[in-house]
C-alpha positions as a Markdown table, in Angstrom:
| # | Residue | x | y | z |
|---|---|---|---|---|
| 1 | Met | -25.7 | -21.8 | 3.5 |
| 2 | Asp | -25.4 | -23.4 | 6.9 |
| 3 | Glu | -24.1 | -21.3 | 9.8 |
| 4 | Lys | -21.5 | -23.3 | 10.8 |
| 5 | Arg | -19.7 | -23.0 | 7.1 |
| 6 | Phe | -19.3 | -19.5 | 7.6 |
| 7 | Pro | -20.1 | -18.0 | 11.0 |
| 8 | Ala | -18.5 | -14.7 | 10.7 |
| 9 | Gly | -20.9 | -13.4 | 8.2 |
| 10 | Pro | -20.7 | -9.4 | 8.0 |
| 11 | Ala | -18.0 | -8.9 | 10.2 |
| 12 | Ala | -15.4 | -10.7 | 8.1 |
| 13 | Val | -16.5 | -8.9 | 5.3 |
| 14 | Arg | -16.0 | -5.5 | 7.2 |
| 15 | Val | -12.5 | -6.9 | 8.6 |
| 16 | Ala | -11.1 | -8.0 | 5.4 |
| 17 | His | -12.3 | -4.3 | 3.9 |
| 18 | Leu | -10.6 | -2.5 | 7.1 |
| 19 | Leu | -7.6 | -4.5 | 6.8 |
| 20 | Ala | -7.3 | -3.4 | 2.6 |
| 21 | Leu | -7.8 | -0.4 | 3.5 |
| 22 | Gly | -4.9 | 0.1 | 6.3 |
| 23 | Thr | -2.4 | -1.9 | 4.0 |
| 24 | Tyr | -3.3 | 0.7 | 0.9 |
| 25 | Ile | -2.8 | 3.5 | 3.3 |
| 26 | Ala | 0.4 | 2.3 | 4.8 |
| 27 | Ala | 1.5 | 1.9 | 1.0 |
| 28 | Ala | 0.7 | 5.7 | 0.4 |
| 29 | Ile | 3.5 | 7.3 | 2.7 |
| 30 | Ile | 6.2 | 4.8 | 1.8 |
| 31 | Pro | 6.8 | 4.3 | -2.1 |
| 32 | Val | 5.8 | 1.3 | -4.0 |
| 33 | Leu | 8.3 | 1.6 | -6.8 |
| 34 | Ala | 11.7 | 3.3 | -6.5 |
| 35 | Ser | 15.0 | 3.7 | -8.2 |
| 36 | Glu | 18.4 | 3.8 | -6.3 |
| 37 | Gly | 19.3 | 7.0 | -8.0 |
| 38 | Ala | 23.4 | 6.3 | -6.7 |
| 39 | Gly | 25.6 | 8.8 | -7.2 |
| 40 | Gly | 23.8 | 12.2 | -7.2 |
| 41 | Ala | 21.4 | 10.7 | -10.0 |
| 42 | Pro | 17.7 | 11.6 | -10.0 |
| 43 | Gln | 15.4 | 9.4 | -8.2 |
| 44 | Ile | 11.9 | 7.8 | -9.3 |
| 45 | Arg | 9.7 | 7.4 | -6.4 |
| 46 | Tyr | 5.8 | 5.9 | -6.6 |
| 47 | Ser | 3.5 | 5.5 | -3.8 |
| 48 | Thr | 0.0 | 4.7 | -4.0 |
| 49 | Leu | -0.9 | 8.4 | -4.2 |
| 50 | Gly | 1.6 | 9.0 | -7.0 |
| 51 | Asp | 4.9 | 10.7 | -7.7 |
| 52 | Met | 6.5 | 11.5 | -4.3 |
| 53 | Gln | 9.8 | 13.6 | -4.8 |
| 54 | Asp | 11.9 | 14.5 | -1.7 |
| 55 | Glu | 9.0 | 13.3 | 0.7 |
| 56 | Val | 6.4 | 15.9 | -1.2 |
| 57 | Phe | 3.8 | 14.4 | -3.5 |
| 58 | Leu | 3.8 | 15.7 | -7.0 |
| 59 | Glu | 0.4 | 16.2 | -9.0 |
| 60 | Pro | -1.2 | 12.5 | -8.9 |
| 61 | His | -2.0 | 10.6 | -12.1 |
| 62 | Leu | -5.8 | 10.3 | -12.8 |
| 63 | Ala | -5.1 | 6.4 | -12.6 |
| 64 | Val | -4.2 | 6.4 | -9.3 |
| 65 | Leu | -7.0 | 8.6 | -8.1 |
| 66 | Trp | -9.7 | 6.3 | -9.6 |
| 67 | Val | -8.0 | 3.4 | -8.2 |
| 68 | Trp | -8.2 | 5.2 | -4.8 |
| 69 | Val | -11.7 | 6.1 | -5.5 |
| 70 | Cys | -12.9 | 2.7 | -6.1 |
| 71 | Val | -10.9 | 1.4 | -2.8 |
| 72 | Leu | -12.4 | 3.8 | -0.7 |
| 73 | Gly | -15.8 | 3.0 | -2.3 |
| 74 | Cys | -15.4 | -0.5 | -1.8 |
| 75 | Val | -14.9 | 0.3 | 2.0 |
| 76 | Ala | -17.6 | 2.3 | 2.5 |
| 77 | Ala | -19.8 | -0.1 | 0.8 |
| 78 | Ala | -18.8 | -2.8 | 3.0 |
| 79 | Leu | -19.0 | -0.8 | 6.2 |
| 80 | Ala | -22.5 | 0.1 | 5.6 |
| 81 | Ala | -24.2 | -2.9 | 3.9 |
| 82 | Pro | -22.1 | -6.2 | 3.8 |
| 83 | Ser | -24.7 | -8.4 | 3.0 |
| 84 | Val | -25.2 | -6.5 | -0.4 |
| 85 | Arg | -24.0 | -9.0 | -3.4 |
| 86 | Ala | -23.2 | -6.2 | -5.7 |
| 87 | Trp | -20.5 | -4.7 | -3.2 |
| 88 | Gly | -19.0 | -8.0 | -3.2 |
| 89 | Val | -18.8 | -8.1 | -6.6 |
| 90 | Met | -17.4 | -4.7 | -6.8 |
| 91 | Ser | -14.8 | -5.5 | -4.2 |
| 92 | Leu | -13.5 | -8.2 | -6.2 |
| 93 | Leu | -13.4 | -6.6 | -9.5 |
| 94 | Thr | -11.3 | -3.9 | -7.7 |
| 95 | Gly | -8.9 | -6.1 | -6.2 |
| 96 | Ser | -8.6 | -7.8 | -9.6 |
| 97 | Val | -7.8 | -4.5 | -11.0 |
| 98 | Leu | -5.7 | -3.1 | -8.7 |
| 99 | Phe | -3.5 | -6.3 | -8.7 |
| 100 | Leu | -3.3 | -5.8 | -12.7 |
| 101 | Phe | -3.3 | -2.1 | -12.7 |
| 102 | Trp | 0.3 | -2.1 | -9.9 |
| 103 | Gly | 1.5 | -5.3 | -11.8 |
| 104 | Glu | 1.7 | -3.5 | -15.0 |
| 105 | Cys | 3.6 | -0.7 | -13.5 |
| 106 | Ala | 6.2 | -3.3 | -11.9 |
| 107 | Ala | 6.2 | -5.1 | -15.0 |
| 108 | Asp | 7.0 | -1.8 | -17.1 |
| 109 | Pro | 8.6 | 0.4 | -14.5 |
| 110 | Pro | 8.7 | 4.0 | -15.2 |
| 111 | Thr | 12.2 | 5.1 | -16.4 |
| 112 | Leu | 14.2 | 8.6 | -16.1 |
| 113 | Lys | 16.8 | 9.7 | -18.6 |
| 114 | Trp | 18.8 | 12.4 | -17.6 |
| 115 | Asp | 22.1 | 14.1 | -18.8 |
| 116 | Ser | 24.3 | 16.9 | -17.3 |
| 117 | Val | 27.4 | 18.6 | -17.6 |
| 118 | Asp | 30.2 | 18.0 | -14.8 |
| 119 | Glu | 32.5 | 21.0 | -14.0 |
| 120 | Asn | 35.0 | 20.1 | -16.6 |
| 121 | Gly | 32.6 | 20.1 | -19.2 |
| 122 | Leu | 32.2 | 16.4 | -19.8 |
| 123 | Trp | 28.9 | 14.8 | -20.6 |
| 124 | Val | 27.5 | 12.6 | -17.8 |
| 125 | Gly | 24.1 | 11.2 | -18.0 |
| 126 | Gly | 22.3 | 7.7 | -17.3 |
| 127 | Met | 18.7 | 6.2 | -17.0 |
| 128 | Glu | 17.2 | 5.1 | -13.8 |
| 129 | Tyr | 14.6 | 2.5 | -13.6 |
| 130 | Ala | 12.0 | 2.2 | -10.9 |
| 131 | Gln | 12.1 | -1.3 | -9.1 |
| 132 | Pro | 9.2 | -2.7 | -7.0 |
| 133 | Ala | 9.9 | -2.1 | -3.2 |
| 134 | Thr | 9.1 | -4.4 | -0.7 |
| 135 | Val | 5.9 | -2.3 | 0.0 |
| 136 | Ala | 4.4 | -3.6 | -3.0 |
| 137 | Leu | 3.4 | -6.6 | -1.1 |
| 138 | Leu | 1.5 | -4.2 | 0.8 |
| 139 | Val | -0.5 | -3.5 | -2.1 |
| 140 | Ala | -0.6 | -7.1 | -3.4 |
| 141 | Ala | -2.2 | -8.1 | 0.1 |
| 142 | Thr | -4.9 | -4.9 | -0.5 |
| 143 | Ser | -5.7 | -6.5 | -3.4 |
| 144 | Leu | -6.0 | -10.0 | -1.9 |
| 145 | Leu | -7.9 | -8.6 | 1.2 |
| 146 | Leu | -10.4 | -7.1 | -1.4 |
| 147 | Ala | -11.0 | -10.0 | -3.4 |
| 148 | Val | -11.5 | -12.0 | -0.1 |
| 149 | Gly | -14.2 | -9.5 | 1.1 |
| 150 | Gly | -16.0 | -9.6 | -2.2 |
| 151 | Val | -16.1 | -13.5 | -1.9 |
| 152 | Cys | -17.3 | -13.2 | 1.8 |
| 153 | Gly | -19.8 | -10.4 | 0.8 |
| 154 | Leu | -21.0 | -12.8 | -1.7 |
| 155 | Leu | -21.5 | -15.4 | 0.7 |
| 156 | Val | -23.2 | -13.3 | 3.1 |
| 157 | Gly | -25.6 | -11.9 | 0.5 |
| 158 | Arg | -26.6 | -15.4 | -0.9 |
| 159 | Arg | -26.9 | -17.0 | 2.8 |
| 160 | Arg | -29.3 | -14.0 | 3.3 |
| 161 | Ala | -31.1 | -14.8 | 0.0 |
| 162 | Asp | -31.7 | -18.1 | 1.0 |
| 163 | Arg | -33.8 | -17.2 | 3.9 |
């Protein structure tokens, strides 16, 4: 591969992965999926760290922890050895799985059914659906940046192998 076609090399791999980590961390403190909770109804709020309730994180789901391990592993590998082709493949796969994981969460959102009795003894209740928030774009950006970083890593690895 010609130096003029891909001059940035390992720096592009590192920058893409650091930006991916930054966007995923930003999505950790703001809900990605949230419900309105109108009229005093309970709310559903999920960030990339798991279930949130009143700005406090409840017990995280195992799948969410695995996604974090994969994202952090990709970033650490890209920073340590950006020209190893295996890390490029790992980043490409992690970006794809991340997009599919959160896409499935948005397509089949968490629901919450609740019921109660008001002060007059009448039954009240409802159902809340979590909808993707604007922050979900950060998760999409993370998956895209991991995929771009993975492709860049594959190109850098190929260039190194051609030498």
